[in-house]
C-alpha positions in Angstrom: -61.5 -36.3 9.6 -58.7 -36.5 12.2 -56.3 -37.9 9.6 -57.3 -35.1 7.2 -56.5 -32.4 9.9 -53.2 -34.2 10.7 -52.2 -34.5 7.1 -53.2 -30.8 6.4 -51.0 -29.7 9.4 -48.1 -31.7 8.0 -48.5 -30.3 4.5 -48.9 -26.8 5.8 -45.7 -27.1 7.9 -43.8 -28.6 5.0 -45.0 -25.8 2.7 -44.0 -23.2 5.2 -40.5 -24.7 5.6 -40.1 -24.8 1.8 -41.2 -21.2 1.5 -38.7 -20.2 4.2 -36.0 -22.1 2.4 -36.8 -20.4 -0.9 -36.9 -17.0 0.7 -33.6 -17.6 2.5 -32.0 -18.8 -0.8 -33.1 -15.6 -2.6 -31.9 -13.4 0.2 -28.6 -15.3 0.4 -28.1 -14.9 -3.3 -28.9 -11.2 -3.5 -26.7 -10.3 -0.5 -23.5 -12.0 -1.8 -21.7 -8.8 -2.6 -22.7 -7.2 0.7 -21.6 -10.3 2.6 -18.3 -10.2 0.8 -17.8 -6.6 2.0 -18.8 -7.4 5.5 -16.5 -10.3 5.9 -13.6 -8.3 4.3 -14.1 -5.5 6.9 -14.0 -8.1 9.7 -10.9 -9.8 8.3 -9.0 -6.5 7.8 -10.0 -5.3 11.3 -8.2 -8.3 12.7 -5.1 -7.9 10.4 -6.0 -10.8 8.1 -5.4 -10.1 4.4 -6.6 -12.5 1.8 -7.4 -12.7 -1.9 -9.8 -15.2 -3.2 -9.3 -16.9 -6.6 -11.7 -18.8 -8.9 -11.6 -20.0 -12.4 -8.9 -21.9 -14.3 -5.7 -21.1 -12.6 -2.6 -19.7 -14.4 0.4 -22.0 -14.2 2.2 -19.6 -11.9 -0.5 -19.4 -9.3 1.4 -21.5 -6.7 4.4 -19.1 -7.0 2.1 -16.1 -6.8 0.5 -17.5 -3.6 3.9 -18.1 -2.1 5.2 -14.6 -2.9 2.1 -12.9 -1.5 2.3 -15.0 1.7 6.1 -14.8 2.3 6.5 -11.1 1.5 3.3 -9.6 2.8 1.5 -12.2 4.9 -1.4 -12.3 2.4 -3.3 -15.5 2.0 -4.4 -16.7 -1.4 -7.5 -18.9 -1.2 -9.0 -20.8 -4.1 -12.8 -20.7 -3.7 -13.7 -22.5 -6.9 -12.2 -23.7 -10.1 -14.0 -23.7 -13.5 -17.6 -24.1 -12.3 -18.5 -20.9 -10.4 -21.9 -19.6 -9.4 -22.8 -16.0 -10.0 -23.2 -15.6 -6.2 -19.7 -16.8 -5.5 -18.3 -14.5 -8.2 -20.2 -11.5 -6.6 -18.9 -12.5 -3.1 -15.3 -13.1 -4.2 -15.1 -10.0 -6.4 -16.6 -7.8 -3.6 -14.2 -9.4 -1.0 -11.2 -9.0 -3.3 -12.0 -5.4 -4.2 -11.9 -4.3 -0.6 -9.1 -6.6 0.5 -6.7 -5.7 -2.3 -7.4 -1.9 -1.8 -6.7 -2.2 1.9 -3.5 -4.3 1.4 -2.2 -1.9 -1.3 -2.9 1.1 1.1 -1.1 -0.8 3.9 2.0 -1.6 1.9 2.1 1.5 -0.3 2.0 -0.1 -3.7 0.2 -2.7 -5.8 1.6 -5.9 -4.1 -0.7 -8.1 -6.2 0.6 -6.8 -9.5 4.2 -7.0 -8.2 3.8 -10.7 -7.1 1.9 -11.7 -10.2 4.5 -10.2 -12.5 7.4 -11.8 -10.6 5.6 -15.2 -10.4 5.0 -15.2 -14.1 8.6 -14.3 -14.9 9.9 -17.0 -12.5 7.6 -19.6 -14.2 8.7 -18.5 -17.7 12.4 -18.7 -16.7 11.9 -22.2 -15.2 10.1 -23.3 -18.3 12.8 -22.0 -20.6 15.5 -23.7 -18.4 13.6 -27.0 -18.5 13.2 -26.8 -22.3 16.9 -26.0 -22.7 17.9 -29.0 -20.6 15.6 -31.3 -22.4 17.1 -30.5 -25.8 
């Protein structure tokens, strides 16, 4: 009988821990967007501007990151490549929505579009030059 009671307590405790873990996982997943906004507010309040990237990167991403950082002090952080969870997408999209709006207000224009267009042009010119030199 004593073993039964002991085993029952162990199983009950394990079940409770599992239930807590499942509940925490659900809450964590559902709050991804809200967490993104909360962290963005904190970052902006301390003067930290960042944009988060995921998915297959365009070839000019390194140049884009460099331009954002050198011109505006904005960090580009890759949070995932091709395999991205829906929670991470919700978090990053929420973060980026607030962060890019705040940065564009601070600098008075769309700095992300500016840097993306220039990075793409620089990459295309470097590619044309490399092709011309190889022929």
